[in-house]
C-alpha positions in Angstrom: -29.2 -43.5 24.0 -27.5 -41.0 26.3 -29.3 -39.3 29.1 -28.9 -35.9 27.6 -30.4 -37.0 24.3 -33.4 -38.5 26.0 -33.8 -35.3 28.0 -33.7 -33.1 24.9 -36.3 -35.3 23.1 -38.5 -35.3 26.1 -38.2 -31.5 26.3 -39.2 -30.9 22.7 -42.0 -33.5 22.2 -44.6 -31.9 24.5 -44.2 -28.5 22.9 -44.7 -30.1 19.4 -47.7 -32.0 20.6 -49.2 -28.8 22.1 -48.7 -27.0 18.8 -50.3 -29.9 16.9 -53.3 -29.7 19.3 -53.7 -26.0 18.7 -53.5 -26.5 14.9 -56.0 -29.4 15.2 -58.4 -27.1 17.1 -58.0 -24.4 14.5 -58.5 -26.8 11.6 -61.6 -28.4 13.2 -63.1 -25.0 13.9 -62.5 -23.7 10.5 -63.8 -26.7 8.6 -66.5 -27.9 11.0 -64.8 -31.3 11.3 -66.3 -33.4 14.1 -69.2 -31.1 14.8 -72.9 -32.0 14.6 -72.6 -35.6 15.6 -73.9 -37.4 18.7 -70.3 -38.1 19.7 -67.6 -35.5 20.4 -66.0 -36.4 17.1 -62.6 -37.5 15.9 -61.1 -34.0 16.4 -61.9 -34.0 20.1 -60.5 -37.5 20.6 -57.3 -36.6 18.7 -56.9 -33.4 20.8 -57.4 -35.5 24.0 -54.7 -37.9 22.9 -52.3 -35.1 22.1 -52.8 -33.5 25.4 -52.8 -36.6 27.5 -49.9 -38.1 25.6 -47.6 -35.3 26.8 -47.5 -36.7 30.4 -44.9 -39.5 29.8 -42.6 -37.1 28.0 -42.8 -34.4 30.7 -42.1 -37.0 33.4 -39.2 -38.3 31.2 -37.9 -34.8 31.0 -38.1 -34.3 34.7 -36.6 -37.7 35.4 -33.6 -37.2 33.2 -33.0 -33.6 34.1 -29.7 -32.5 35.6 -31.0 -31.0 38.9 -27.6 -29.6 39.8 -28.3 -27.0 37.0 -32.0 -26.4 37.9 -32.1 -23.2 35.9 -31.5 -25.2 32.7 -34.5 -27.3 33.7 -36.8 -24.4 34.5 -36.7 -22.9 31.0 -37.8 -25.9 28.9 -40.3 -26.9 31.7 -41.8 -23.4 31.6 -42.1 -23.6 27.8 -43.9 -27.0 28.1 -46.3 -25.6 30.7 -46.9 -22.5 28.6 -47.5 -24.4 25.4 -50.0 -26.7 27.3 -51.8 -23.6 28.7 -52.1 -22.2 25.2 -53.5 -25.5 23.9 -56.0 -25.7 26.8 -57.1 -22.1 26.7 -59.6 -22.3 23.7 -61.2 -25.4 25.1 -61.7 -23.7 28.5 -62.7 -20.3 27.1 -65.2 -21.5 24.5 -66.4 -24.4 26.6 -65.7 -26.9 23.8 
């Protein structure tokens, strides 16, 4: 696989995982899935896996980036950070 293809995949996957984490939070909140048990519940564990699983892809994106064109790296990286912040916001705000 070419370096550019790996970079493109590693740029997109964290954003998709953040969106899935947001949708998972919304679904769990709307249906009450994973609440009322002694443990955190499956929804919380899946959310943690989605958030933590982004790290290898972000590192892969940064490792395969063309740093001679740093402005082309900054945009996708900012999108990854923004999507992660949006996925973390409800947990921090509502103290979930």
